[in-house]
N, C-alpha and C positions, 0 to 999 in steps of 0.2 A: 203327802200334803193334800192330795185330792182324790176322791173316788176310790177305786180299788188299787190304784197305782200309786206308789210312793215317788214323789218328785224331788230330786235333791237340789240343793242350791246350785250346784254345778250345772245341772240341766237348765235351770232358769237363767244363769248367767250366760251359758252358751247361746240361749235363744235371744237374749237381749242385745248381745253384741252384733247380732245380725241386722238390727234395726238401723236404717240409714242414719248416719251421723253419730252413732254410738261407738266410742273407742274402747271403753272399759265398763264393766258392771260388776257390782258387788252386792250380794244379797245376804241379809242378816235375818235369822229366824229366832223365835223365843223358845222356851223350854219344851212346848208341845208341838213345835214344827211349823207354826204359823209365820207368815212373813211379817217381820217387825220393821225392817228398813231395807230400802234399795237404794243404792248409790250409783249414779250414772256420770260418766265422764264423756263429754262431747266437744266438738269444735264449735265454731261460731256460725255455721252455715244454716242451723235450724234452731227455732226458739224453744226453750224449755218446755212450754205448754204443749207443743207438738210432740216432743220426745215423751212426755208423761202420758199423753193420749195413747201414743204408739205402744208404750209399755203395758198400759191397761188392756188394750185391744189384743196384744200378743198372748198375754196370759190367759185372757178369756177364751180366745180362739183355740189355744194349744191345749190347755188343761182345765178349762172351765173355772178358772181361779178369778173370783171377784175381788178386786184389789181396791183398797182405799188409797186414793191418789196422794193423800197427805204423807204417806210413808215413803214416797219417792223423792229423792233430792237429786238435782241435776247441777252439776259443776261444769262450766264452759271455759275452755282454754284456747288461746290463739295457737294454731298449729305452727310448729317451728319449720321454717322454710329451709329445706335441705340445700346445701351448696350444690350448684350445677356441676356435674362431672366434666363438662366439656368446655365451660367458660373459663379462661385464664385470667387470674388475678394478679394485680401489681403488688409486689413486695417491697422492692427498693432498687436504687441505682447507684453507681459510683463512677466517677470520672477521675482518671489518673493522668497527669501531664508529665511528658518527658521533654524538658526544654533542650536538652542536648540534641535530640533527634528532631525536635520540632513536632512531636506527635502527642496525640491524646488517645487514651484507651477508654472506651465506654463499656461498662458492665451493667446489665439489667437482670434482675431476678423476678421471676414470675412463679406462680404456683397454680395447680389445677387439681382435679380429682374430687372425690367426695370426702366427707368428714372422717371416714375411716381409713382412707388411703390417699393422702395428700402427695402430690408429685412436685418436685422442684425442677425448674428449668432456668438455666442461666445462659444468656447470650453475651458475646463479646464482639466488639468492632473497633477498628482503629481509624484515625483520621488525622487531619492536619490541625495545628492549634488554630483557633479562631471561633468566634461566637456561632456563626452559621455552621461551621464544621462540627461543633459539639452537638448542635441539634440534629444534624444528619447522622452523626455517628450513633448517638443514642437511639434514634429511630431504627437505624440498621441493627443495633444490638438487640433491640425489642423483637424485630423480626427474626433474628437468629434464635432467640429464646423460643419464640412461637413455632418455628420450624422444627425444633427438637421434639414438640409435643404431637407433631403429625407425621404422616408417612412420608418417607423421602421423595416419593414421586410428586409431591406437592410442595411448592416453595413460595413464600412471601418475599417480596423485595421492595425496597424504598424507591419511589420515583422522585418525590420532591417534598421538601419541608418549608413551610412559610411561617413567619410571625406576622399577624394582622392585628388591627385594632378595630373592635366593634363597640360603637359608643365610646366610653371611656375605659373599656376593658381590653387587655391584651389577650389574644388566643392564638393557639398554634394549630395549623392545618397540615395534615400528613397525607400524601397520595401514595398508596401502596399498590404494587401490582401482585398478581397471583398467576403462577403457571403451574401446570401439572398434567398428568395423564388423563385424557379425556375431558380436559377443561380448556376452553378457549381462553386466551389471556384476558384477564379481568383487571379492572381498575377500581379501587376502594378508597373512599375519602373519610378520614377521621378528623375529629376536632376535639379540642379541650381548652378550657379557660385557664389562664395562668393564674394560679392561686398561690401556691408556696414558691414555685420557681419555674422558669421557662424550661429548664431541663426535664423537671417532673412532668410538666405539660406535654412535652415531646413523647414521652413514653405513654402516657394515658391516651393522646391523640392517636398514636400508632395502635394501641389496643382497641380504641373505638373503631378504628378502620377494619381491623381483622377479625374481631372476636366473634361476630355473628357468623361470618363465613367459616371461621375456625371451627365453631361448634358443629356445623353441618358435616364439615370434613371429618371430625373426630367421631361423630355419631355414625357416620357411614363407615368408618374404619372399623369401630367396634361391632357394627352389625354384620360386617362381612367376615368376621373371625369365626 
């Protein structure tokens, strides 16, 4: 394409993807090898004009190619945010009542991991029949599920659960404790507005309390392997 050296489209594409913000590049040439089209795929962090200028400058500096900027087209896409590997996500819950024994069983399902490797965690807890007991039992079941995702040397437990009213809206507060090797006992507070049900808000409030601390624990665990 230039001088005494033949430059392939692959050479040009390899250079262009080194430009900051460029994710993919495709070069099309005409029958006699001149650049006919350049298609660039980028994110939203840089403007198309900046990208086009960088394409021109790169080709000029590398191979002394004078490029007509009109042959360059830039498509911008919003980058897909990857799922956090450490943050646990709410899947669902279930409450079973055993009137003969006067007991309830709470079951909470969570998931974690990245898109290619989703892990499921199910926690169970038992309590007495009663509205406050259901809240406490679901919070405990949530902690049980979370504890399955972290090393056995660390453990979350429920200290207290309260239903409060803020303005005209009900909300659930959950106080969670954390004990573990090398960790002084910590208290973590989570909250969630009651939207669909008090029970679901209990689970979400517990996750709100533990998730940020849980991410640190899980990332430290993976880094030490």
